[in-house]
C-alpha positions in Angstrom: 0.0 -0.3 -0.2 1.1 3.4 -1.0 2.4 6.3 1.2 3.1 8.6 -1.4 1.5 12.0 -1.8 -1.6 12.2 -4.1 -3.5 15.5 -5.5 -7.0 15.3 -4.5 -9.9 17.1 -5.1 -12.7 18.5 -3.0 -16.1 17.5 -4.6 -19.1 17.3 -1.7 -19.5 18.8 1.4 -22.4 18.3 3.9 -23.2 19.4 7.2 -23.9 16.8 9.3 -24.1 18.2 12.7 -23.7 22.0 14.3 -19.4 21.0 14.3 -18.7 18.4 12.0 -18.3 19.1 8.2 -18.6 15.5 5.6 -16.3 15.8 2.8 -16.1 13.5 -0.4 -13.0 14.2 -2.1 -11.3 12.7 -5.3 -8.0 11.6 -6.6 -6.9 14.2 -9.3 -4.9 11.5 -11.6 -8.3 9.1 -11.1 -6.4 5.9 -9.2 -8.5 4.1 -6.8 -7.5 4.4 -2.9 -6.6 0.9 -1.6 -6.9 1.1 1.7 -8.3 -1.1 4.6 -11.7 -0.5 6.5 -10.8 1.9 9.7 -7.0 3.6 8.2 -6.5 7.2 8.1 -5.3 9.1 5.4 -3.3 12.9 6.0 -4.6 16.0 4.4 -2.4 19.2 4.2 -3.9 22.5 3.9 -2.5 26.5 3.7 -2.7 28.0 6.8 -1.6 31.3 6.5 0.7 30.4 3.4 2.3 27.6 5.4 1.0 23.9 4.9 -0.4 22.1 7.9 -0.9 18.3 7.9 -3.8 16.6 9.7 -5.0 13.2 9.8 -8.6 11.9 9.8 -10.2 8.7 10.0 -11.6 7.1 6.7 -15.4 7.6 7.1 -16.2 5.6 4.1 -15.9 2.0 3.1 -13.2 1.2 0.7 -14.9 0.9 -2.8 -12.3 0.5 -5.4 -12.9 3.9 -6.7 -11.0 7.4 -7.1 -13.0 8.9 -3.7 -13.4 8.4 0.2 -15.0 10.8 2.8 -13.9 12.0 6.4 -15.7 13.8 9.1 -14.2 16.8 10.0 -14.7 18.3 13.6 -14.2 21.9 13.5 -12.2 22.9 16.4 -12.4 26.3 18.2 -9.3 28.2 17.4 -7.7 25.0 15.3 -6.2 26.4 12.4 -6.2 22.5 10.2 -10.1 22.0 11.3 -11.5 25.8 11.0 -9.4 25.6 7.1 -11.2 22.4 5.7 -14.4 23.5 7.4 -13.9 26.8 4.7 -12.4 25.1 1.8 -14.4 25.1 -1.5 -15.7 22.9 -3.7 -13.1 22.3 -6.4 -9.9 23.0 -4.1 -7.0 20.6 -4.7 -4.9 19.8 -1.8 -2.6 17.4 -1.2 -3.1 13.5 0.6 -1.2 11.1 2.0 -1.6 7.4 2.9 -3.6 5.9 4.0 -2.1 3.9 6.6 -3.2 2.7 10.3 -3.5 -0.7 12.1 -6.9 0.1 13.7 -8.3 -2.7 11.1 -10.7 -6.0 11.2 -9.3 -8.3 9.1 -11.6 -10.6 7.3 -10.3 -13.7 9.2 -11.4 -12.6 12.8 -14.3 -14.7 13.9 -17.5 -14.5 15.8 -19.6 -11.1 16.3 -18.0 -7.5 16.1 -19.2 -5.1 19.2 -18.1 -1.3 17.9 -17.6 1.6 20.3 -17.5 5.1 19.1 -17.5 8.6 20.4 -17.7 11.9 18.3 -15.8 11.6 15.3 -14.5 8.2 16.5 -17.5 6.7 14.8 -16.2 7.2 11.5 -13.5 4.4 11.3 -16.3 2.2 12.6 -18.6 2.7 10.0 -15.8 2.2 7.7 -15.6 -1.3 8.9 -19.3 -1.9 9.4 -20.0 -1.0 5.6 -17.4 -2.5 4.2 -18.8 -5.9 6.1 -22.0 -4.9 4.5 -20.8 -4.8 1.3 -18.8 -8.4 1.2 -22.0 -9.8 2.2 -20.2 -10.6 5.7 -23.2 -11.7 8.5 -21.6 -12.4 11.7 -23.4 -10.1 14.3 -22.5 -6.2 14.2 -23.2 -3.8 17.2 -22.4 -0.4 17.3 -22.7 1.6 20.2 -22.4 5.5 19.9 -21.8 8.4 22.7 -22.1 11.9 22.2 -23.2 14.7 24.6 -26.2 15.6 22.9 -28.9 14.3 20.4 -27.8 16.6 17.9 -24.1 15.1 17.9 -25.3 12.0 17.0 -23.4 11.5 13.8 -24.9 9.7 10.6 -27.9 8.5 13.0 -30.5 7.4 10.5 -27.9 5.9 8.4 -26.9 3.6 11.5 -30.6 3.1 12.1 -31.9 2.5 8.8 -28.9 -0.2 8.2 -30.1 -1.9 11.5 -34.0 -2.5 10.5 -32.0 -3.9 6.8 -30.3 -6.1 8.3 -31.1 -8.4 11.4 -27.6 -9.1 12.8 -26.8 -5.2 12.8 -27.9 -3.4 16.2 -27.2 0.3 16.9 -27.2 2.0 20.4 -26.5 5.5 21.6 -26.4 7.3 24.7 -26.2 10.9 25.7 -23.4 12.1 28.0 -25.1 15.8 28.7 -28.8 15.8 28.1 -32.1 14.0 28.8 -34.1 12.3 26.2 -35.9 8.8 25.6 -32.6 6.5 25.2 -29.2 5.6 27.3 -27.8 8.0 29.3 -24.3 8.7 30.5 -20.9 7.2 28.9 -19.7 4.0 27.1 -18.2 3.0 29.5 -21.4 2.6 31.4 -23.0 0.0 28.6 -19.8 -2.0 27.3 -20.4 -4.8 29.5 -24.0 -5.3 29.3 -23.7 -4.8 25.5 -20.6 -7.7 25.9 -21.7 -9.9 27.3 -25.2 -10.1 25.8 -23.0 -10.9 22.0 -21.2 -13.9 24.3 -24.6 -15.2 24.6 -25.7 -15.1 21.1 -23.6 -18.5 20.9 -21.7 -17.3 17.4 -17.9 -16.8 19.3 -16.3 -14.6 21.5 -17.0 -11.1 20.4 -14.4 -8.3 19.3 -14.6 -5.2 20.1 -13.4 -2.1 18.5 -12.8 1.2 20.0 -12.0 4.8 19.1 -12.6 8.0 20.3 -10.3 10.5 22.9 -7.5 8.7 24.8 -9.6 9.5 28.4 -12.9 7.1 26.8 -10.3 4.6 25.5 -8.9 3.9 28.3 -12.1 3.5 30.3 -13.2 1.2 28.0 -10.3 -1.2 27.7 -9.8 -0.9 31.5 -13.5 -2.5 32.1 -13.1 -4.8 29.4 -9.3 -6.4 30.0 -9.6 -4.8 33.9 -12.5 -5.7 35.1 -13.7 -8.7 32.6 -10.6 -10.2 31.7 -11.1 -10.3 27.9 -7.9 -11.2 26.2 -5.8 -8.6 24.8 -6.3 -9.8 21.1 -10.0 -9.5 21.6 -9.8 -5.7 21.9 -8.5 -3.4 19.8 -8.1 0.5 19.9 -7.3 3.7 18.7 -7.5 7.6 20.3 -7.4 10.4 18.2 -6.0 12.9 20.8 
């Protein structure tokens, strides 16, 4: 898999929450973007005339085309995210990668429990959509934790996927506002979901975790220290 830099054009952009912009880039040379679901790509933008590099997990599934999607949270006074939120359609920037080891190998057996917060759900979305495109019928459950209901990235899409595929289930939990669903941090619910998946009798679940370091460490502590899961069944990546 090449890591040689390549130019990409911003083809589409849409706002998916008040602070998150989804960007679809396409290689200018038309070559396919070859990557494994869960990997990330680096993007170079100009800030004050100087190049600035930022890395983002690819949100789309590998499909053999020249396009890929990322979801960028606009950080207050963050030069990289501010520049990407202001990037106009048709702009050409440089990218490099993809790379990363946070992937879901097809040889893994048994169910998969995806646990993400905020834009940490993007590589999990890539894994889920990739698995479905390949006809994977093993149980796949997703837990997404955010602060408010408005922050639920790809909510309608995930609900629609679960409605069509009986082996897919989605769960949402909010930490900052009341609503009719689950409350609190994802750490509060991970044991319950893992045990429910284990009870399906289809093998030991593998858990894929992505988000800020504090959340990732908290979930890993529950799984590894409190529940005693072996290291090879817990996979994680943090983005801070």
